C-alpha positions as a printed Julia matrix, in Angstrom:
102×3 Matrix{Float64}:
   0.0    0.0     0.0
   1.84   3.14    1.15
   5.26   1.43    1.03
   5.0    1.05   -2.76
   3.69   4.62   -3.0
   6.81   5.85   -1.16
   8.82   4.72   -4.19
   7.12   7.49   -6.17
   9.02  10.71   -5.61
   7.14  13.79   -6.85
   9.07  16.37   -8.84
   9.65  19.99   -7.8
   6.83  21.32   -5.58
   4.44  18.39   -5.98
   3.12  16.4    -3.03
   1.74  12.82   -3.07
  -1.24  12.56   -0.72
  -3.58   9.74    0.27
  -7.07  10.94    1.15
  -8.25   9.83    4.61
 -11.21   7.48    4.33
 -14.46   8.46    6.11
 -15.79   6.47    9.04
 -17.76   3.41    7.94
 -19.47   2.87   11.3
 -21.07   5.14   13.86
 -19.8    5.21   17.44
 -22.54   2.72   18.36
 -21.48   0.29   15.6
 -24.13   1.01   12.95
 -22.78   0.65    9.4
 -23.06   3.81    7.3
 -24.0    3.21    3.63
 -21.28   4.29    1.21
 -23.51   6.94   -0.39
 -24.22   8.51    3.0
 -20.57   8.68    4.07
 -19.21  12.2     4.19
 -16.26  12.81    1.86
 -13.36  14.13    3.92
 -11.06  16.83    2.62
  -8.2   15.53    4.73
  -5.21  13.53    3.63
  -1.87  12.16    4.74
   1.34  13.22    2.94
   3.09  10.15    1.52
   6.05  11.87   -0.19
   7.14  15.29   -1.43
   9.37  16.76   -4.09
  12.4   18.94   -3.29
  10.47  22.16   -3.92
  10.0   24.78   -6.6
  12.94  26.58   -8.15
  13.48  30.31   -7.63
  14.88  32.63  -10.32
  18.44  31.71   -9.28
  17.74  27.97   -9.65
  17.72  27.24   -5.91
  15.05  24.99   -4.39
  12.34  26.58   -2.24
  11.38  23.71    0.12
   7.76  22.52    0.28
   5.76  23.51    3.36
   4.81  19.96    4.47
   6.72  16.75    5.12
   6.03  13.03    4.9
   3.41  11.91    7.43
   1.77  15.34    7.87
  -2.03  15.52    7.92
  -3.29  18.18    5.49
  -6.52  19.88    4.43
  -7.2   19.39    0.71
  -9.31  21.41   -1.71
 -12.63  19.72   -2.66
 -11.51  19.45   -6.3
  -8.19  19.22   -8.06
  -5.07  17.15   -7.83
  -4.0   14.47  -10.27
  -5.26  10.98   -9.4
  -2.67   8.19   -9.32
  -3.54   4.5    -8.75
  -0.96   2.26   -7.11
  -1.92  -1.35   -6.3
  -5.67  -0.52   -6.35
  -5.11   2.35   -3.87
  -5.83   5.9    -5.02
  -3.44   8.75   -4.32
  -3.47  12.4    -5.39
  -0.66  14.65   -6.59
  -1.01  18.32   -5.61
   1.27  21.3    -5.97
   2.46  22.73   -2.65
   0.43  25.91   -3.25
  -2.8   23.88   -3.68
  -2.65  22.38   -0.17
  -5.03  24.47    1.96
  -3.59  23.87    5.44
  -1.51  21.6     7.64
  -3.5   19.99   10.46
  -1.63  19.87   13.76
  -2.41  16.74   15.75
  -2.23  17.21   19.5
């Protein structure tokens, strides 16, 4: 799953993200039908590129790192399938926010 995805190294300021799956059961154990599950705009960073290049050719590092939880836009990103798992490639500037886990 994610170990094979880690072999994919995005170029420049691109970030490989796996969307977090919504809960399939309620707290009391009732199964939620797939159509009723809320689509989450959260994901986990799998790998990142080195960063964009400035006018002098130096890398500007990306703002997130592997393992970070991020807030994603509702649309966008390039879908990539690896071993039946779906991942998304975003540019660093398209990531809306980093979610701090306490």
